N, C-alpha and C positions, 0 to 999 in steps of 0.2 A: 641146149643147137635146134632148130629145121632141118629139117632133111631137103641138102642140098639139092638144086634146078639143073640138071644138068642138058648142058648142050651143044651145039657144034662149034667147034675156036670159033670163023665166024660170029655166026650172034653173041659171044664169047668177048671180041674185037670189037668188036663195034658198045658193048655192055663200059667196057672196056675206058675204050676211046673219054666215052659220055663222062664217066665219072672225075676224067683225068683232068676235063672241064673245069673241074663243079672241086679239086684236089687245086689244080691253076687258083680258081676265086680264094681260097684259101688262103693258099702263100701269099694273091697276093694284098688281100684282110688283113693278116699277121703281121705283115709291115708296115700299114699303114700303122695298125692296134700301133704298135711301138714305137711311131715317131710322132703319136700323139702322146706316149706315156711319155718320151724321153720331153718333149716338154710341156710338161707337167710343171709349174708353178715349186720355189726350192722354200721351206722352211726352213733360217734359220735355229741349232738348239743351243737355246742359254745356259741352258739346266745343267745343271755338273752330276754325270752318272759315274756314278764309281763299282768296280770288275773286280777279281780276283780273280788272275790268272798269275799264272806255273810263275812267272818273269816280276810276280810282286800285284799292288794295286796298279789298274789303271785305268784311266778317264775315257772317254771315246773317242776323241779325237788318237790317245793313246793304241784304239785298236785300230788303226788303220795301216801302221807299222810305216812305208813311205810310201804307200799308193796309196790316193786323190779319190780313191772310192774304195767303200765300203761295203758286201751288202750280210747281215745276217741272218740267221737261217733263224725261226724264236719256235727252239729242238723247244717240244712240252718232258719236264723233266723238275717236276716236283720235294721242296724244301722234305718230303715225307713221301717221296713216292719208292720205291725199292728198283722198278729198271726206269731208262730212258723209255720214250713212244713210241710202237711199234712203225705208224708211219711215221713219226721223224726221224726211223732210224730207218728206215726203207727205205725215206730220198737220201740219207745221206751212205748210204751206201752208190746213190751213186754219184758221188757228188769228190767223197775222199780223195788222196793220191791226184793223180796226173789229169782231173780235171783241173784243180788248182792253179799249176803250175801254167795252163792256159789262159787264164783266169789274173793270172800276175802278170804276162804276157801285155794283157791291156791294163796294166795299171789299175788293175783289180785285189784288194784284199778280201777273204772271207776270214766267216767266224759263227760256230755256232754260241748260245749264248741263252742258260739259265736256269735257275731259281735255285738249282739244287746244290749247295756245297759243294768245292774244289772237287776235295777225296771225294764224295759219289761219282761225280764226270769223270773227274781222272781212269777210276777203279769199272767204271761201265765205257771207258773208250777206248778204254783196253781188253776187257775182254774184247770187244765187235771189233775190235784192231785197225781203230782208225787214227788216224795223224792230225787230222783237220785240228790249229787248233780251235780249242772250249772253252769259254770261261762261264763265273758264276753273278749273273748279279745279283741274291742272296742282298737283304739290307737294301737296293739297292731300288729306285719306282719305275726304272728304265721297266722290266715288264707288265706296267698295270700303265703304263702313257702310253705306251706303245698297242695294246690293246690286247693283248696274251694270256694278261695273266685274269686272277677275278678272288676277290673275297667272298667268305662265306654270305657277304647280306648280298652281292650284285646276282651271287650265283639263287637265288632266294629271290630277292625281286627284278634281274634282268643288269641285261648291262648293253654297252650296243661291242657285238664285233662282229665284223665283216666289214663295219659300218650301216648294221640296218641292230636297229632293237629287239632285243630277242634273251632268254635267259643261257646264258652259256652252259656244254654242257659237264663240263670239265672244270675244273680252279684252271689246267692252266689251260691256254688252243691255241692250235702250229699254224705260223704266219714268214712271212721274211720279210725285214725290211732297212735299206736300202739308203744311203747318205755322200753324202762328199763331202769334200775337204776343199777349199779354196788356200791357194799361195799366203793368204796370213797366219793361217793354222784353224777361220771362224769354223765350225765342222756346221751340215744343215741335212736334213732331213727329204728324201727328194723321191721316196714313194713305198707303196706299203700295200704286199696282195697277203689275204688270207685261207683255210679253207681246200679246197678246188685249184685256185695259183695254181702251189707248188704243183701241179701234174707237168706245168709245162718244162720241170727236166726228167723224168723220170722215163727212160728208157728203154727201162722192161712194159709199161705199162705204151709206148708208143711202138715192140719192137708185139708187146699180142694185138696190139689193135689193127698188124700187118696177117693177123692169124683167122682161118675161118671163126673158133671160138670164141676170141674177141676175150678181153676178162672174162666173160663167166659170173659176174658180179650184179644180183638181185637185189643186196639191200641198198636200194638208194647211189650206186655204183661205190658201197663201200673199203673198202682193200681189208677195213676189220676180217673179212669174208671165207679171206685164205692167208693174208701175206702175218708171216713171223718175224721174231729177229730172224737172222741167218743161220744163225750157232739153232735156231730151237725148229728146225725143221722136220729133224727121225723125228724129234722125240714127239711133236701135230704128228708124222704120219705112227704111226705107237699108237698115237688115244686114239684115229682113228680105225683101227687096225684087233684093239681091242679093250 
């Protein structure tokens, strides 16, 4: 953090009012962008996907419950991983519990999907103290078809992630997808986002952005510089002191 410039109150007020104009413009642009997002065409999902859930096998339509809209968190947790992704866990800390009750009031269901087995998912979710629905897509093409899981060949030769060709950084990558279901029960893909697009739901980042020191992330804005599973911050503090 650079040394702050100390100014009289009136100068601060003038600078703050100028910043307010930019903040208002950003808010209006964000609203306009959301309108464009809602206006995207829909794609019918005819392929049948199978998910292992605590209530048995379900297809994609079965993940909606009684809602007509569904948000899927592509949670990075591969079949041979030990833990779920730290960044996905950070995001999940923001969404568990009461936020999902508010979504439900707006006809929106939420579920996390990973390729890890259901027992692995359940054990990790219990460890983290979460209650949101989380299902396994192991044995299904779902993660591959929606651009968040990659074969060894794709990791070696390249694949599309976040709508761009390149080398995936892992066999599992982060993202969110949104689906809608019509009155006849047909399911449609309406939106997907990847990489840093998930920051919109991270209230911790929003609060840090209000502070003088901000996020203090120097490695391309990478949260891995400091974020840990919430039950491992004590271990991280011990590591830095010894």
